[in-house]
C-alpha positions as a Markdown table, in Angstrom:
| # | Residue | x | y | z |
|---|---|---|---|---|
| 1 | Met | 0.0 | 0.0 | 0.0 |
| 2 | Lys | 3.1 | 2.3 | 0.3 |
| 3 | Gly | 2.8 | 5.4 | -1.8 |
| 4 | Lys | -0.9 | 5.1 | -2.5 |
| 5 | Val | -2.9 | 8.2 | -2.0 |
| 6 | Tyr | -6.3 | 7.5 | -0.3 |
| 7 | Ser | -9.4 | 9.7 | -0.3 |
| 8 | Glu | -10.2 | 12.2 | 2.4 |
| 9 | Gly | -13.1 | 10.0 | 3.5 |
| 10 | Val | -10.9 | 6.9 | 4.0 |
| 11 | Ile | -8.3 | 8.9 | 6.0 |
| 12 | Thr | -10.9 | 10.5 | 8.2 |
| 13 | Arg | -12.4 | 7.1 | 9.0 |
| 14 | Leu | -9.0 | 5.6 | 9.7 |
| 15 | Ser | -8.2 | 8.5 | 12.1 |
| 16 | Gln | -11.4 | 7.8 | 14.0 |
| 17 | Tyr | -10.7 | 4.0 | 14.1 |
| 18 | Leu | -7.1 | 4.6 | 15.4 |
| 19 | Arg | -8.3 | 7.0 | 18.1 |
| 20 | Phe | -10.7 | 4.3 | 19.4 |
| 21 | Leu | -8.3 | 1.4 | 19.0 |
| 22 | Leu | -5.6 | 3.2 | 21.0 |
| 23 | Gln | -8.1 | 3.8 | 23.8 |
| 24 | Leu | -9.1 | 0.1 | 23.7 |
| 25 | Arg | -5.4 | -1.1 | 23.8 |
| 26 | Glu | -4.8 | 1.2 | 26.8 |
| 27 | Ser | -7.8 | -0.5 | 28.6 |
| 28 | Gly | -6.1 | -3.9 | 28.1 |
| 29 | Lys | -8.4 | -5.3 | 25.3 |
| 30 | Arg | -6.8 | -7.4 | 22.6 |
| 31 | Thr | -9.6 | -7.9 | 20.1 |
| 32 | Val | -12.4 | -5.8 | 18.7 |
| 33 | Thr | -15.4 | -6.3 | 16.4 |
| 34 | Ser | -16.5 | -4.1 | 13.6 |
| 35 | Gln | -19.7 | -3.5 | 15.5 |
| 36 | Glu | -17.7 | -2.2 | 18.5 |
| 37 | Ile | -15.7 | 0.1 | 16.2 |
| 38 | Ser | -19.0 | 1.2 | 14.5 |
| 39 | Gly | -20.7 | 1.9 | 17.9 |
| 40 | Asn | -17.9 | 4.2 | 19.0 |
| 41 | Thr | -17.2 | 6.1 | 15.7 |
| 42 | Asn | -20.8 | 6.2 | 14.3 |
| 43 | Ile | -19.5 | 4.7 | 11.1 |
| 44 | Asn | -21.6 | 1.9 | 9.6 |
| 45 | Ser | -20.3 | -1.5 | 10.6 |
| 46 | Ala | -20.4 | -2.8 | 7.0 |
| 47 | Glu | -18.2 | 0.1 | 6.0 |
| 48 | Val | -15.8 | -0.6 | 8.9 |
| 49 | Arg | -15.4 | -4.2 | 7.7 |
| 50 | Arg | -14.9 | -3.1 | 4.1 |
| 51 | Asp | -12.1 | -0.7 | 5.2 |
| 52 | Ile | -10.3 | -3.3 | 7.3 |
| 53 | Ile | -10.5 | -6.0 | 4.7 |
| 54 | Tyr | -9.4 | -3.6 | 2.0 |
| 55 | Phe | -6.1 | -3.1 | 4.0 |
| 56 | Gly | -5.6 | -6.8 | 4.0 |
| 57 | Leu | -6.5 | -7.5 | 7.7 |
| 58 | Lys | -8.5 | -10.5 | 8.6 |
| 59 | Gly | -10.5 | -11.3 | 11.8 |
| 60 | Lys | -11.7 | -14.5 | 13.4 |
| 61 | Arg | -15.4 | -15.3 | 13.4 |
| 62 | Gly | -16.9 | -14.8 | 16.8 |
| 63 | Val | -13.7 | -13.1 | 18.1 |
| 64 | Gly | -13.1 | -10.1 | 15.9 |
| 65 | Phe | -9.9 | -8.3 | 14.8 |
| 66 | Asn | -6.6 | -8.2 | 16.6 |
| 67 | Ile | -6.3 | -4.6 | 18.0 |
| 68 | Glu | -2.5 | -4.5 | 17.8 |
| 69 | Asp | -2.5 | -5.6 | 14.1 |
| 70 | Leu | -5.1 | -2.9 | 13.3 |
| 71 | Ile | -3.1 | -0.3 | 15.1 |
| 72 | Thr | 0.1 | -1.3 | 13.4 |
| 73 | Ser | -1.5 | -1.2 | 10.0 |
| 74 | Phe | -3.3 | 2.2 | 10.5 |
| 75 | Asn | -0.1 | 3.7 | 12.0 |
| 76 | Lys | 1.8 | 2.9 | 8.8 |
| 77 | Ile | -0.9 | 4.3 | 6.6 |
| 78 | Leu | -1.3 | 7.5 | 8.5 |
| 79 | Gly | 2.4 | 8.0 | 9.2 |
| 80 | Tyr | 1.9 | 7.9 | 12.9 |
| 81 | Ser | 4.9 | 6.9 | 15.0 |
| 82 | Glu | 3.2 | 7.5 | 18.4 |
| 83 | Lys | 5.4 | 10.5 | 19.1 |
| 84 | Val | 4.7 | 13.8 | 17.2 |
| 85 | Asn | 6.1 | 17.2 | 18.2 |
| 86 | Ile | 3.9 | 20.3 | 17.9 |
| 87 | Val | 4.2 | 24.0 | 18.6 |
| 88 | Leu | 1.4 | 26.0 | 20.2 |
| 89 | Val | 1.0 | 29.7 | 19.5 |
| 90 | Gly | -1.0 | 31.5 | 22.2 |
| 91 | Ala | -0.5 | 31.2 | 25.9 |
| 92 | Gly | -3.8 | 32.8 | 27.0 |
| 93 | Asn | -6.8 | 31.0 | 28.5 |
| 94 | Leu | -7.4 | 28.8 | 25.4 |
| 95 | Gly | -3.7 | 28.0 | 25.1 |
| 96 | Arg | -3.4 | 27.0 | 28.7 |
| 97 | Ala | -6.5 | 24.7 | 28.4 |
| 98 | Ile | -4.9 | 23.0 | 25.4 |
| 99 | Leu | -1.7 | 22.5 | 27.4 |
| 100 | Asn | -3.7 | 20.9 | 30.1 |
| 101 | Tyr | -5.5 | 18.6 | 27.7 |
| 102 | Lys | -4.0 | 15.3 | 28.8 |
| 103 | Met | -5.4 | 13.4 | 25.8 |
| 104 | Leu | -2.7 | 14.9 | 23.6 |
| 105 | Asp | 0.1 | 13.4 | 25.6 |
| 106 | Arg | -1.8 | 10.2 | 26.0 |
| 107 | Phe | -1.8 | 9.7 | 22.2 |
| 108 | Gly | 1.8 | 10.8 | 21.8 |
| 109 | Phe | 1.2 | 14.4 | 20.5 |
| 110 | Lys | 3.7 | 16.4 | 22.5 |
| 111 | Ile | 3.5 | 20.2 | 22.5 |
| 112 | Glu | 7.2 | 20.9 | 22.3 |
| 113 | Asn | 7.2 | 24.7 | 22.4 |
| 114 | Val | 4.8 | 27.5 | 23.3 |
| 115 | Phe | 5.0 | 31.0 | 21.8 |
| 116 | Asp | 3.3 | 34.3 | 22.5 |
| 117 | Asn | 3.9 | 38.0 | 21.8 |
| 118 | Asn | 2.7 | 39.1 | 25.3 |
| 119 | Pro | 5.6 | 40.4 | 27.4 |
| 120 | Glu | 3.7 | 39.5 | 30.5 |
| 121 | Val | 3.8 | 35.8 | 29.7 |
| 122 | Ile | 7.0 | 35.4 | 27.7 |
| 123 | Asn | 9.6 | 33.4 | 29.7 |
| 124 | Lys | 7.0 | 32.2 | 32.2 |
| 125 | Val | 6.6 | 28.4 | 32.7 |
| 126 | Ile | 3.1 | 27.2 | 32.0 |
| 127 | Ser | 2.3 | 23.5 | 32.5 |
| 128 | Gly | 6.0 | 22.6 | 32.3 |
| 129 | Arg | 6.7 | 24.6 | 29.1 |
| 130 | Lys | 8.6 | 27.9 | 29.0 |
| 131 | Val | 6.7 | 30.5 | 26.9 |
| 132 | Met | 9.0 | 31.8 | 24.1 |
| 133 | Asp | 8.8 | 35.1 | 22.1 |
| 134 | Ile | 7.0 | 34.4 | 18.8 |
| 135 | Asn | 9.9 | 36.1 | 17.1 |
| 136 | Arg | 11.9 | 33.0 | 17.8 |
| 137 | Ile | 9.5 | 30.6 | 16.1 |
| 138 | Gln | 11.1 | 30.5 | 12.7 |
| 139 | Ser | 14.5 | 29.4 | 14.1 |
| 140 | Val | 13.0 | 26.9 | 16.6 |
| 141 | Val | 10.7 | 25.3 | 13.9 |
| 142 | Gly | 13.6 | 25.0 | 11.5 |
| 143 | Glu | 16.1 | 23.6 | 14.0 |
| 144 | Arg | 13.7 | 20.9 | 15.3 |
| 145 | Gly | 11.9 | 20.1 | 12.0 |
| 146 | Ile | 8.4 | 20.7 | 13.4 |
| 147 | Asn | 5.7 | 20.7 | 10.8 |
| 148 | Ile | 2.5 | 21.0 | 13.0 |
| 149 | Ala | 1.2 | 24.1 | 14.9 |
| 150 | Ile | -1.8 | 24.7 | 17.0 |
| 151 | Leu | -3.2 | 28.2 | 16.6 |
| 152 | Ala | -4.9 | 29.5 | 19.8 |
| 153 | Val | -4.7 | 33.3 | 19.6 |
| 154 | Pro | -7.3 | 36.1 | 19.7 |
| 155 | Glu | -9.4 | 36.3 | 16.5 |
| 156 | Gln | -7.9 | 39.6 | 15.5 |
| 157 | Ser | -4.4 | 38.1 | 15.5 |
| 158 | Ala | -5.3 | 34.8 | 13.8 |
| 159 | Gln | -4.3 | 35.8 | 10.2 |
| 160 | Ser | -1.1 | 37.6 | 11.1 |
| 161 | Val | 0.1 | 34.7 | 13.3 |
| 162 | Thr | -0.9 | 32.3 | 10.5 |
| 163 | Asp | 1.4 | 34.2 | 8.1 |
| 164 | Ile | 4.2 | 33.9 | 10.6 |
| 165 | Leu | 3.7 | 30.1 | 10.9 |
| 166 | Val | 3.6 | 29.7 | 7.1 |
| 167 | Ala | 6.9 | 31.7 | 6.8 |
| 168 | Ser | 8.4 | 29.5 | 9.5 |
| 169 | Gly | 7.9 | 26.4 | 7.5 |
| 170 | Ile | 4.8 | 25.0 | 9.3 |
| 171 | Lys | 2.8 | 22.7 | 7.0 |
| 172 | Val | -0.2 | 21.9 | 9.1 |
| 173 | Ile | -2.2 | 24.3 | 11.3 |
| 174 | Ile | -4.8 | 23.2 | 13.8 |
| 175 | Asn | -7.0 | 26.2 | 14.0 |
| 176 | Tyr | -8.7 | 26.8 | 17.4 |
| 177 | Thr | -9.8 | 30.3 | 16.5 |
| 178 | Ala | -13.4 | 31.0 | 15.3 |
| 179 | Val | -12.2 | 32.8 | 12.1 |
| 180 | Pro | -11.2 | 31.2 | 8.8 |
| 181 | Ile | -7.5 | 31.7 | 8.0 |
| 182 | Arg | -6.0 | 32.2 | 4.5 |
| 183 | Val | -3.0 | 30.0 | 3.6 |
| 184 | Pro | -1.2 | 28.9 | 0.5 |
| 185 | Lys | -2.5 | 25.7 | -1.3 |
| 186 | Asn | 0.3 | 23.6 | 0.1 |
| 187 | Ile | -0.6 | 24.3 | 3.8 |
| 188 | Asn | -3.2 | 22.1 | 5.4 |
| 189 | Val | -5.7 | 23.7 | 7.9 |
| 190 | Gln | -7.7 | 21.5 | 10.3 |
| 191 | Thr | -10.4 | 22.2 | 12.9 |
| 192 | Asn | -12.7 | 20.3 | 15.2 |
| 193 | Asp | -11.5 | 17.3 | 17.3 |
| 194 | Pro | -7.7 | 17.7 | 17.8 |
| 195 | Ile | -6.8 | 14.0 | 18.1 |
| 196 | Glu | -8.6 | 12.9 | 15.0 |
| 197 | Lys | -7.4 | 15.9 | 13.0 |
| 198 | Leu | -3.8 | 15.3 | 14.1 |
| 199 | Phe | -3.9 | 11.7 | 13.0 |
| 200 | His | -5.4 | 13.0 | 9.7 |
| 201 | Thr | -2.6 | 15.5 | 9.2 |
| 202 | Leu | 0.1 | 12.9 | 9.7 |
| 203 | Tyr | -1.1 | 11.2 | 6.5 |
| 204 | Tyr | -1.1 | 14.5 | 4.7 |
| 205 | Leu | 2.5 | 15.2 | 5.9 |
| 206 | Ser | 3.7 | 11.7 | 4.9 |
| 207 | Asn | 2.2 | 11.8 | 1.5 |
| 208 | Thr | 2.8 | 15.4 | 0.5 |
| 209 | Val | 5.4 | 17.3 | 2.6 |
| 210 | Tyr | 8.0 | 14.6 | 3.1 |
| 211 | Lys | 7.7 | 13.2 | -0.5 |
| 212 | Ser | 8.5 | 16.6 | -1.9 |
| 213 | Tyr | 12.1 | 16.2 | -0.6 |
| 214 | Asn | 12.6 | 12.7 | -2.0 |
């Protein structure tokens, strides 16, 4: 399946499956049925089975599918290595809430650096991260090879900060603001559920950004 480009619908479903499967694995379960996946993702069980079979995975009648096999397969497709570094721009109330959102760490999405332009918060430590001046973002992103940013700034600053992120080399922006942002065609913008969207963006990165350098 390597190198194949899948539709947005397929990648969105796989992201939802993977989120649920990782939670199941954490609970100690080893197998799962298509009905269980369907019930927790609101995706028709027949479509779940079709997706799983399409990727060459087989289950056992009366038992279901091996969770670890499904996770391994979906990880490869989505480009998920269970450790993904991200930058967060905005250390206000929303940014702090995101930093305290334990589900990100639980799924391996680590907010590596936090940036802001407010002198009152720059150099302060929030949830274990030192807030850096946004003027440093380009050098930090370049040095650490980070491709994903979470945007959590006031609405009036959303576009100007987006422009800074694009100039810094960020390829995917998770937009937590309530305004649409304008980006070049090669930049991917995601909203809604952060975990599912982060899984989704990893596939985008593995099949567009990384390949452009090969």
